[in-house]
N, C-alpha and C positions, 0 to 999 in steps of 0.2 A: 116250233119248239126246237128242233135240231139247230136252227139257225141262230137262236138266241144262245144256247148252250155253246155252240161253236164259236159264236162272237165273244162270249164271256172268257173262254179258254184262251182265245187268241189275245184278248186284252191282258189277261193275268200273265201270259208268256212274255208279252212285250214289256209289261211293267216289271216283271221279275229280272229281265235281262238288262234293263236299264238301271235298275237297283244294283245289280251285280257290277255293271261298268262303273257306277258312281263309287261303290265300295273299293273297286280295284283303283280308281283314280285317287281316292283318299289314302289308300295305303302307299301310292307311288309318290305322293305329295312330299316335297322335301321338308326336312325338319326346320324350325324356326332359328333364326339368327341366335337368339338368345340361348336356346337349348344346345345349339352347336358351339357356341363360344364358351358356355359354362362347362360343358364336359369334354369338348374336343372331339367328340363323335356325334353322329346323327342320333336323335332320339328315336325310339320306336314309335311307329305311327299309332296314332290313337292314345298315346300316353299323355299325361298331364305336362310333361316337358316340352312337347311339341307345341303347346299352347303357352309357352312362357312369354313370348313376345306380346300376347294379348294382355296378359296380367302386367307386364312392364309398362306398356303404353296404352292403358285403359282410357279411352276417350269419354267414357261415362263416369269417371271418377270426379266427383265435386271438389275434391281436395287436391287435385293434381296441379302442379305448377310447371313453369317452363323449364326445360332441361338446359342446364349450363354446364360449361366445361370449366374446370378449375384451372385458371391461368396462374402461372407462377407469380406470386406477389412480390413486387420489388418495393422494399422498405425504403422510404426516403431517409436520407442522411440528415441526422438531427445535429444542429450546431447550436451550442450554448454560447451566451454573450453577457458580459457584464461591463458597464462603462462607468467610469467615474465622472459624474456630472459636475461636482463642485465640493467646496469644503465651506462649512457653516460654523461660525464662532458664537458660542453663548458664553460671554464673560470670559472666564478662564479656560473653559472646555471648548473644545472643536470637534466637530463631527463631519464624517465624509458622506456624501450623498451619491447613491448609486442607482443606475437604471438597468433593467434587464427584462427580457420577455418572461423569465422564470420568477416567480414571486418570491422564492427562497432568496434570490440574489438582489432583490429590489428593496430600496429603502435607505435609511441612514444608519451609521454605527460610529461610535467613538472608539478611541484606542482601547483595545482589551475586549471589544464587542465581538460578535459573530455575525456573519453573513453567509448564510448557506454552509458550505464546507470550509469557507475561509475565516480566518481569525484576523481582525485588524491589529496590527502590531504598533503602528505609529501613524499620527496624522499630522501633517505640516500644512501650512496655507496653500501650498501649490502641489502637493502629492500625498500618496497613501502607500504604506507598506503593508502587504497582505501576506498571509502564510497558509498554505494548504498542505497538511501533512509535513514532509520534509522540505518542500520547495517554498521559496520566498518570491513574491512578486512586487515590483515598485511600479505604481501607476501615477502618472501626472494627470492633472485635470484635462479632460477631453481625450483621454486614452481609454482603450478597452482591452479586456481579455477575451479570447474567443477559444473555442476548442470544439472540434469534431467530436462526435459521440465516441467516448472511450480513449480520446487522445490527450495529449498534454496541452496546457493552457499557454497561450502566446499572447503577447502585448503588441497592440497596433494602435494607430491613431484613429479615434472615432471620427466619422465624417461630420463636419461642422457646417452649419448653414452658412452660405455666403453672405458677408456683410455688404450692405449696399453703400457704396462710397458716394459721397456728396462733393460736388466741385465747389471748393470754397470760393473761388474767383466769381461764380455766377451769382448775380443779385437775387435776393428772395422776391418772388413775385407776390404782390400784394393784391388780393382780389378786388374787383372794381366794386363789389357791393359790401366790402368790409367797413366796419364802424371805424370811427376816428380813434378809438382806444385800441383796437386790434392793429390798426396801421402803426400807431406809435410803439406798441409792443414788439411788433415784428421788425421795425427798424432798430429799436433797442437791442434786440437779440443778434441781429446782423452786425451790429458794431461789436457786440461781445465776441463773436466768432471770429472777427477779423483780428482781434488783439493777440 
């Protein structure tokens, strides 16, 4: 019986000494990075601030998302552009046809009409005069107005598709399987082009 009691007391002493060591180790544990960063000083051991890191990065939270760093956003420079495609005549009236990526600046307008911030002052068969506020702009067919966001409008030549040139000296090739009618029409057209 003495042995059992002595054994029980020994186990109790060992267990209590290990528990005390664990408590001392817990008290000596460094504070979390979150608590240290938030206050600038180490949080007291055993306090809720010491476990701030656990609440910040809770791996058991079903609603958590990936941590992202806010990168400085570079806003792309927006360029506005309106091009004079052509002039269309409707009897005595003429209208200018404009193309733009901005829907306010796209469409047709006669003299006195509005196109976005522009007022069409005059329309001639080869050009248009526009006014925006105090400034006037004259655009010929195939020219465009461009501006960088917040800047002034400037006129420039719109890029035109290259016209394919035909060598007039080269004879027109008649396909071998062409009908007699097609052959006659192609020869007639060749004579017209030579005149």
